[in-house]
C-alpha positions in Angstrom: -0.4 0.3 0.2 1.1 3.4 -0.7 2.0 6.1 1.7 -0.4 8.5 2.7 1.4 11.7 1.1 1.0 9.5 -2.1 -2.7 9.2 -1.2 -3.0 12.9 -0.9 -2.4 13.5 -4.7 -4.8 14.6 -7.1 -6.7 12.2 -8.8 -5.8 13.6 -12.4 -2.4 11.3 -11.6 -4.9 8.2 -12.1 -4.5 7.5 -15.7 -7.1 5.3 -18.0 -6.8 1.9 -16.8 -8.0 3.0 -13.6 -10.5 5.4 -14.5 -12.4 2.9 -17.1 -12.4 0.6 -14.3 -13.6 3.0 -11.5 -16.5 3.8 -14.9 -17.3 0.3 -15.5 -18.3 -0.6 -11.8 -20.2 2.8 -11.1 -22.1 3.4 -14.1 -24.1 0.7 -13.6 -27.4 1.8 -11.7 -27.6 0.0 -7.9 -31.2 -0.2 -6.4 -30.1 -0.8 -3.3 -29.2 2.2 -1.6 -27.2 3.0 1.4 -28.2 3.5 5.2 -28.3 7.2 4.9 -30.1 6.9 1.2 -27.2 7.6 -1.0 -27.5 5.7 -4.6 -24.6 2.9 -4.7 -23.4 4.2 -8.3 -22.0 7.3 -10.0 -25.1 9.3 -8.5 -24.2 9.1 -5.2 -20.4 9.8 -5.9 -22.0 12.9 -7.8 -23.4 13.7 -4.5 -20.7 13.3 -2.4 -18.3 15.3 -4.6 -20.6 18.3 -4.4 -21.3 18.3 -8.2 -24.4 20.6 -8.7 -27.9 19.4 -9.4 -28.3 21.4 -12.4 -25.5 19.0 -14.4 -27.0 16.2 -12.9 -29.7 15.9 -16.5 -26.5 16.0 -18.6 -24.6 13.6 -16.8 -27.4 11.3 -17.0 -27.2 11.2 -20.8 -23.4 11.2 -21.0 -22.2 7.7 -22.0 -19.5 7.6 -19.1 -21.0 9.7 -16.1 -18.8 8.2 -13.3 -15.5 9.8 -15.6 -17.5 12.9 -16.0 -18.0 13.3 -12.4 -14.5 12.6 -11.3 -13.3 15.2 -14.4 -15.5 17.8 -12.8 -14.3 17.0 -9.5 -10.7 17.3 -10.3 -11.3 20.9 -12.3 -13.7 22.8 -9.5 -12.3 21.2 -6.4 -8.4 21.0 -7.3 -7.0 20.6 -3.4 -10.1 18.3 -2.5 -10.3 16.1 -5.1 -7.3 13.5 -3.9 -7.1 9.9 -4.2 -7.6 9.6 -0.1 -11.1 11.5 -0.7 -12.0 9.3 -3.4 -11.4 5.8 -1.4 -13.5 7.7 1.7 -16.5 8.1 -0.3 -16.2 4.6 -2.0 -16.3 3.5 1.8 -18.9 5.8 2.3 -21.1 4.4 -0.4 -20.0 0.8 0.4 -18.5 0.1 -2.7 -15.3 -2.3 -1.5 -15.9 -4.2 -4.3 -14.6 -1.0 -6.3 -11.5 -0.4 -3.8 -10.2 -3.9 -4.1 -10.3 -3.8 -8.0 -8.8 -0.4 -8.4 -6.1 -0.4 -5.6 -3.5 -2.3 -8.2 -4.1 0.2 -10.7 -3.9 3.1 -8.3 -0.3 2.0 -7.0 1.1 1.9 -10.6 -0.1 5.5 -11.6 1.1 6.9 -8.1 4.5 5.1 -9.0 4.6 6.4 -12.6 3.8 9.8 -11.2 6.9 9.6 -8.5 9.1 8.7 -11.4 7.9 11.3 -13.9 7.4 14.6 -11.6 4.9 17.0 -13.2 6.6 20.5 -15.0 5.1 22.7 -13.1 2.0 22.9 -15.1 0.0 19.9 -13.9 -0.7 16.7 -15.1 -3.9 16.7 -17.3 -5.6 13.4 -18.1 -7.0 13.4 -21.6 -10.7 12.4 -22.4 -10.4 11.2 -26.2 -14.1 10.4 -26.7 -15.2 13.8 -25.6 -12.5 15.2 -28.1 -14.2 13.2 -30.9 -17.5 15.7 -30.1 -15.1 18.9 -30.5 -15.8 20.6 -34.1 -16.2 24.2 -33.0 -14.5 26.5 -30.3 -18.0 26.4 -29.2 -17.8 23.0 -28.2 -14.4 23.5 -26.5 -16.0 26.1 -24.2 -19.1 24.3 -23.2 -17.6 20.4 -22.7 -15.1 22.0 -20.6 -18.4 23.2 -18.5 -19.9 20.0 -19.0 -22.5 20.8 -20.9 -23.4 19.3 -24.4 -21.8 20.6 -27.9 -23.4 23.5 -29.2 -26.5 23.3 -31.5 -26.8 26.3 -34.0 -29.7 28.3 -35.8 -28.2 27.8 -39.3 -25.0 27.4 -41.2 -23.9 30.2 -43.1 -22.5 29.2 -46.8 -20.9 31.9 -49.1 -18.2 32.6 -51.4 -15.2 34.5 -50.7 -16.5 37.2 -53.0 -19.7 37.7 -51.1 -17.6 38.2 -47.7 -19.1 41.9 -46.9 -22.8 40.9 -47.3 -22.1 37.9 -45.4 -20.5 39.5 -42.4 -23.6 41.8 -42.4 -25.9 39.3 -42.8 -24.3 37.5 -39.6 -23.7 40.9 -37.5 -27.5 41.6 -38.0 -29.1 38.6 -37.1 -26.9 37.6 -34.2 -27.0 41.3 -32.5 -30.3 42.2 -33.2 -32.2 39.1 -33.1 -30.0 36.8 -30.8 -29.7 34.0 -33.3 -26.6 31.8 -33.2 -24.7 31.2 -36.8 -22.0 28.5 -37.8 -19.6 30.0 -40.1 -16.6 27.9 -41.2 -13.7 30.1 -41.2 -14.6 31.3 -37.9 -16.1 28.5 -35.8 -14.3 25.4 -36.8 -10.9 24.7 -34.7 -8.0 23.4 -36.7 -7.0 20.1 -37.0 -10.2 18.2 -38.2 -11.0 17.4 -41.3 -13.0 20.3 -42.6 -15.3 18.7 -45.5 -16.2 15.9 -42.5 -17.0 18.6 -39.7 -18.9 20.9 -42.4 -21.3 17.6 -43.2 -21.8 16.5 -39.5 -22.4 20.6 -38.6 -24.8 20.7 -41.4 -26.7 17.3 -40.8 -26.7 17.2 -36.5 -26.0 20.6 -35.5 -27.4 23.2 -37.6 -31.2 23.8 -38.0 -30.9 25.6 -41.6 -28.3 26.1 -44.4 -27.9 29.7 -45.3 -26.9 30.2 -49.1 -25.7 33.4 -50.3 -26.6 32.9 -53.8 -24.1 34.6 -56.4 -22.1 33.7 -59.8 -19.0 32.9 -57.9 -21.0 30.6 -55.1 -21.6 27.7 -57.9 -18.3 28.0 -59.7 -16.9 27.3 -56.3 -16.5 22.9 -56.3 -16.7 23.1 -52.4 -19.7 25.2 -52.1 -21.3 22.8 -54.7 -20.6 19.5 -52.7 -21.7 21.0 -49.5 -25.1 22.5 -51.1 -25.8 19.1 -52.6 -25.1 17.3 -49.2 -27.7 19.9 -47.4 -30.1 19.1 -50.5 -30.2 14.9 -49.9 -30.6 15.7 -46.1 -33.2 17.8 -46.7 -35.1 15.3 -48.9 -34.4 12.5 -46.4 -35.9 14.3 -43.5 -38.3 16.4 -45.4 -37.1 19.4 -44.0 -36.8 23.3 -45.2 -33.1 22.8 -44.9 -31.7 25.4 -47.5 -32.6 29.0 -47.2 -31.5 31.0 -50.6 -30.5 34.4 -50.2 -29.7 37.0 -53.2 -28.5 40.3 -52.7 -27.0 41.1 -56.2 -28.0 40.4 -59.9 -26.4 37.0 -60.6 -28.0 36.2 -63.6 -29.7 32.8 -64.5 -29.7 30.4 -61.8 -29.0 26.8 -62.0 -31.9 24.1 -62.3 -30.6 22.6 -58.6 -31.7 25.9 -57.2 -34.1 27.7 -59.3 -37.3 25.8 -57.9 -36.4 27.0 -54.4 -38.4 30.1 -53.0 -35.7 32.6 -52.6 -35.1 35.7 -50.3 -34.2 38.8 -51.9 -32.5 41.6 -50.4 -32.9 44.1 -52.9 -36.2 44.4 -52.9 -36.9 47.9 -50.7 -40.7 48.2 -49.9 -41.8 49.8 -47.0 -44.2 46.5 -46.4 -41.3 44.2 -46.7 -38.7 43.4 -44.5 -35.8 40.9 -45.1 -34.1 40.5 -42.0 -37.7 39.7 -40.5 -38.4 37.1 -43.0 -35.2 35.6 -42.7 -35.5 35.3 -39.1 -39.1 33.9 -39.0 -38.1 31.4 -41.9 -35.0 30.1 -39.6 -37.0 29.6 -37.1 -37.8 25.7 -36.1 -40.4 24.9 -33.1 -39.1 23.5 -30.1 -39.6 20.1 -28.9 -42.1 21.1 -26.4 -44.3 23.2 -28.6 -44.4 20.4 -31.2 -45.9 18.2 -28.1 -48.1 20.5 -27.4 -49.3 20.6 -30.8 -50.0 16.9 -31.0 -51.6 17.4 -27.8 -54.4 19.6 -29.4 -54.1 17.9 -32.7 -55.2 14.8 -31.0 -57.9 16.4 -28.7 -59.5 18.0 -31.4 -59.7 14.6 -33.1 -61.1 13.0 -30.1 -64.0 15.5 -30.1 -64.9 15.4 -33.8 -65.2 11.6 -33.4 -67.0 12.0 -30.2 -69.7 14.5 -32.1 -69.8 12.0 -34.8 -70.8 9.2 -32.5 -73.4 11.1 -30.8 -75.0 12.7 -34.3 -74.8 9.1 -35.7 -76.5 7.7 -32.2 -79.4 10.5 -32.7 -80.6 9.6 -35.8 -83.1 7.2 -36.5 -82.8 3.9 -38.3 -84.8 3.8 -41.7 -84.9 0.5 -42.9 -86.9 -0.5 -46.4 -89.8 -3.0 -46.4 -88.1 -5.6 -48.5 -85.9 -6.0 -45.0 -88.7 -7.0 -42.6 -87.3 -8.6 -38.6 -86.9 -12.3 -38.7 -87.9 -12.6 -35.1 -91.3 -14.3 -34.8 -92.7 -12.1 -32.6 -92.6 -9.0 -34.4 -94.0 -10.5 -37.6 -97.2 -10.0 -36.6 -96.6 -6.3 -35.6 -94.9 -5.6 -39.1 -97.1 -6.6 -41.2 -99.7 -4.0 -41.2 -97.0 -1.3 -41.8 -95.0 -3.6 -44.6 -98.3 -4.1 -46.6 -101.1 -2.1 -47.4 -105.0 -3.4 -47.5 -107.5 -2.0 -50.1 -108.4 -2.6 -53.6 -106.5 -5.1 -55.2 -107.3 -3.1 -58.6 -104.6 -0.3 -57.8 -102.2 -0.4 -60.7 -98.9 1.0 -58.2 -98.4 0.5 -54.4 -96.5 3.1 -52.5 -93.5 2.1 -51.0 -94.0 2.7 -47.3 -90.8 3.0 -45.1 -90.6 1.7 -41.1 -88.9 3.7 -38.6 -87.2 1.3 -36.0 -86.7 1.4 -32.3 -83.4 1.1 -30.8 -84.8 -2.4 -29.2 -87.1 -4.7 -31.6 -88.6 -5.9 -28.0 -90.5 -2.6 -27.9 -92.5 -2.8 -31.0 -96.0 -3.0 -30.6 -98.3 -6.2 -30.5 -101.3 -5.8 -33.2 -103.6 -8.4 -34.3 -104.6 -7.8 -37.5 -107.2 -10.4 -40.0 -105.1 -12.9 -41.9 -107.7 -12.0 -44.8 -106.1 -8.7 -45.1 -102.7 -9.5 -45.5 -100.7 -10.0 -48.5 -97.8 -12.4 -48.3 -94.4 -11.0 -48.1 -91.2 -11.7 -50.3 -89.2 -13.0 -47.0 -88.1 -16.6 -47.0 -90.0 -17.3 -43.9 -93.4 -17.0 -45.4 -92.8 -19.1 -48.4 -95.3 -21.9 -47.0 -98.3 -19.5 -46.3 -97.6 -17.4 -49.5 -98.3 -20.9 -51.8 -101.7 -21.5 -50.0 -102.8 -17.8 -49.9 -102.0 -17.9 -53.7 -104.4 -20.7 -54.6 -107.2 -18.9 -52.3 -106.4 -15.8 -54.2 -106.7 -17.6 -57.6 -110.1 -19.6 -56.4 -112.1 -16.5 -55.5 -110.9 -14.9 -58.6 -112.5 -17.6 -60.8 -115.4 -17.3 -58.2 -115.8 -13.6 -59.1 -115.3 -14.0 -62.9 -118.3 -17.0 -62.8 -120.7 -14.7 -60.9 -119.8 -11.8 -63.0 -120.6 -13.9 -66.0 -124.0 -15.2 -64.7 -125.3 -12.1 -64.2 -124.7 -10.7 -67.8 -127.7 -11.1 -70.2 -128.4 -14.0 -71.9 -128.9 -14.4 -75.3 -132.2 -14.6 -76.8 -133.6 -17.9 -78.9 -136.3 -18.5 -80.7 -138.0 -22.0 -80.2 -139.1 -23.3 -83.1 -140.8 -26.8 -83.2 -138.9 -29.9 -84.1 -140.0 -30.9 -87.7 -139.6 -34.2 -89.1 -136.5 -33.5 -90.9 -134.7 -32.4 -88.3 -135.7 -35.8 -86.3 -134.2 -37.4 -88.6 -131.2 -35.9 -89.3 -130.3 -36.4 -85.4 -127.7 -39.0 -86.1 -125.0 -40.0 -84.2 -122.4 -38.4 -86.7 -124.7 -34.9 -86.2 -124.8 -35.1 -82.6 -120.9 -35.2 -82.3 -120.8 -32.5 -84.6 -123.5 -30.1 -82.9 -121.5 -31.3 -79.3 -118.3 -30.0 -80.8 -120.0 -26.6 -82.2 -121.0 -26.2 -78.8 -118.0 -26.9 -77.1 -116.2 -24.1 -79.3 -119.0 -21.8 -78.8 -119.4 -22.0 -74.9 -115.1 -21.7 -75.2 -115.6 -18.9 -77.3 -118.1 -17.1 -75.0 -116.1 -18.1 -71.7 -112.9 -16.0 -73.5 -115.3 -13.2 -74.2 -116.4 -12.8 -70.7 -112.8 -13.0 -69.5 -112.0 -10.2 -71.8 -114.5 -8.4 -70.6 -114.0 -8.7 -67.0 -110.3 -7.9 -67.3 -111.1 -4.6 -69.2 -114.0 -3.9 -66.8 
């Protein structure tokens, strides 16, 4: 075990192996707390190290919260952030497993610290993962404060010939409208691949891309490449990614930008403010505003569905006569409404509509004589229909016979039978007369039927 003096060294002497081991053991969340109610993971260590509560959300979203706690502790409390104090905190959290595992690596780091004394400026550990996120100068400041990388309202892309108008645009929007722009020449850190950094900024960190359109802009291969990347990102994400701005006459525009709606700063009309229009075009609704809009849309949808349901329930159901109920209890009660009794000589029958209640059991029970009912076309009434059709045809035939009996009979002169006729009453003559009589009777019958039909 090392001496007490060695343990009073600042935790900056711990190298990557010891730090990674501490992170791997403290980053997993522990459900069981200590007797004092402290979490037994990185969150409890953050409370003991005095990390402010406003930094806790950023620590929760960090990939290595335990490592970030050690880094913030060593930066904010250089005198108190010692190895001995770290061991004391781990004992208070009851994490003796971390102590046992990390002690050999701490001994190696202290030995290396003795063999390689500091040069007076102090030893600072490197966070290579955080360094990968640094693209602009603002990222350096925010990461040292324990904050997330900087996001921007827009990335300004222009040619060197248009730098005067670009400077005016950036100064006006950042000073008067409190917007945050990213400019390649001003904000990018040195040492990064320029094309990779600009593409990542446009796609992930910047809401819009302001393009200062000029004849020289599309003569630059780099500007054309960045413009094409932003255009493809806008199409893929379905966003208004590109905001073209024109401040001078640049002749006919290329086809890849002519179809965009453009902001023309040459217009000097009293009701047209180019700066305000640019500000409104750059604004992107925040996530809370989007959530509120979605909530209002869902509420309106639910209200509309409820009103449609109430309206549908209030409209009575109307069904055609050809679809009567199949329940045996309601058959007799529906027949008076479905079939119309009266004179059978009517040429056309009017269609009757019946309004059904919500319950078929509420229909009134009505007794109607069977002889005044006309059979329905329902399949339930096929047997009764055949019997009633026979009765109907029989009664119709009787009416024809009765009507024929009331017709005046033709007058026939009675003559005395002469000996000649007596002689002629042979069997052949009798058969002929019977045939003539039958034919006359049939003809007379057809005539009566035709007359009956006409009347």
